N, C-alpha and C positions, 0 to 999 in steps of 0.2 A: 501416581506421578511423584517423583522424588527429585530433589535438586541433584544436578549432575555429579557433584563430588561425592555424594552419599549413595548413589544408585547402585554401584557394584556391591558394596557391603550389604545393602538392603536386600538385593536380589538373592545373594548367597545365604543370608540369615533366614529369609523367609522361604527359600527354595521355590520361588515362583518368579514369573516374568514381571518386570516393572518398567515404567517409562521414565527415562532420565530427561530432565528438563534443563536446557541451556538457554539463558536469556539474560538481559540486563537486570542485575540485582537478584537473579535466580539461577546461579550456577555459572554465570558468565556468558557473554555473547561470543558467537563463533565468527571469527574474522576470516573472510575468504582470501585466497592468494591474490597478489597483485596481477593486473592484466598484463598482457604481453608488452614488453618495453619497460615494465617496472613502474608505471605511473598509475596512480589511483587504486583504491581498494574499496571493498564493500563489506558490510557486516550483515549477517542474517539475524533478524529480530529474535527468532526462536528456532531451536532445534529440538524435536521430540524424538528421542532414541529408544527403541524397544530393546531391552536387554533380556537375555535368556537367564534361567535360574542360576547358571554358573557365573553370571556377570559378563558374558561375552555379548557382543553386539549382534542383534538379529537383523534389524532394519531401522531406518530413520526417515523422517520427513522434515522439510524446512517450512517455516511459517513466516510470512511477511505480513505485517500489520501496518495499515496506512490510514491516518485521519486526514482532515483538511489542513492545509497550510494557511496560516493567518498572516495578515499584514496590519500595520498600524497599532493603535493602542486604545483600549477601552478603560484604562485606569482613571483618567480624569472624569469620565462620565460616572463611574462607580463612586468616586470620592464625592462628587457633587450631590449625588442622590442621598448621601449620608449627612448633608448639611441641613440646617433649619430651612424650611420652605422647599426642600428637595428640588433645587434648580436643575434644569435640563441642560447638559453640556453635550454637544454633538460629538459622537465617537468617530475616530478615524479607523477603527478596526474593520476588517473585511476578510474575505476568503480569496486566496490566490489560487484559483483553480488551474491556471496555466502551469504554474510551478509544480503543482501536484502531478499533473499528467506527464509533463516532459521529464520529470525526475523518476517517477515510479515505473513508467513503461520501459525505460532504458534499463533500469535495475532488474525488472522482471525477466527481460530477454536475456541479460547477461547471466543472472543467477540460474535461470532455467537451463541455459546451455551448459553451465558448469555442473549442475546437479544431474543432468542426463548422462554424464560420464561416470557417475557414482553407482557401483554395483549394489550397494546397500540401500540406496534411495529408491525404493520400489514403487512409491506412490507419487513422487515428484514434489512440486512446490505448491503451497497453499497461500492464497492471497486473501486476506480478511480485511474488510473495510466497511464504512457506512454506505448505505444505499446511494446517497447523493454522490459520493466519490466514485462508486462503481459506474453510475450513470454517466458521469463526466468522462471517465476513462473510455467507456464504450463509445461515447460520442466522438472522442478524439480518434478512435480506431475506425470510425465510419459505421458503427453499429455492431451488434453481436452476430449478425448474419455472416457466415463464412468461417466463424470460429467453431469448426466442426467438433461435436462431442466425441470424446475418447474415454476409455476406461483408465483407471489408475495405472500409471507406469512411470518409469524414470523420467521421461521427457514430457510429462503432463504438468499442467498448471490448473489448479482448481480455484475458481473465484467463489468466495462466500461473502455475500453482502447482507448486512443486518440493518434493521430500522426499528424505530420505536413502535411498540404495540399501540394501535389506535386508542384514543381516549375512552371510547365506550367499552373497551376490554380491560381497562386498568382498574385497580382497586385503590380507593382513596387511602392515603397514609402509608403507602408502600413504595418502594423503589420502582421506577418505570422499567418494565422488562423489555428485552429486545427480542425480535423475531427474525429468523433466517428467511430473507426474501429471495435470495438467488443462490443456487448451488449448481455450478456449471464447470465441467472439466473439459479442457481442450488441450491442444499440444503447443509446446513452445514454438515450434516451427510455424504454426498458423498465426500465433501472436506476432512473431517477427515479420511474417509476410504482410499482415495487415498494417503493422507499424511502418513498414517501408513503402506502402502504397497509400499514403495519405492523400486526401482530396485537396487539390491546390486551387487557389483563386484564379481569376482571369490574368492573362499576361500583362506585364508592365504596371503592376500595382505600385511598385516602389517609385517608378517614374511619375505616375499620377500623384502620389503623395508628395513627392519632392516639388512638383510643379505647383501643387496647391499651397504648400508651405511657402514657396518663393513668391507666389501671388499675394499671399497674406502679408508677407514681410514688405512687399512693395507698397501695398495699400497703407500699411502702418507708417512707413517712412514718409509717404506723401502727406499724411495727416499731420 
């Protein structure tokens, strides 16, 4: 694997295939074209491009990496723990699971549709994330059922979810390794289909919430 700008020269000098890496801080991110109408644009986290010995492009895959989205701040809690007596200060930090799901699923559908039009993208899009993020995304989609398995192809999306190795399998004094918990390849069409058929709550939930809020406001004003 070679940084994108150095890959052609490396392949030619060695006379063998190399993988050119394009990503933030490592060859530069690949910006996708704007959507129809010229509004909004997306970046692909990583592009791994397989080059032939002469430096020409053989094929490539796109890799999207997603961690959890956090809210709040844990800095005051950390600073308090460094003071004498180590006072406990409540942290406001948390995980915004909803923001993760609504943002990443839309991007996966759009990027997947774009990549399936690429002749050189023969294995599709790879989505790499922690196991808890994968579980939340699948829950938002109504479960993994229905996301039919397919082989690598241009309109495929491969989910790869990692988690920490259990404590009993770790070695003291070393970095905690990760294990691949999920490896599942489905089609972008199936993902889009599940995203468009979300399970909805009972009718009139907004009306009920408004009435409850109005009732609460009335009680407060009377008090």
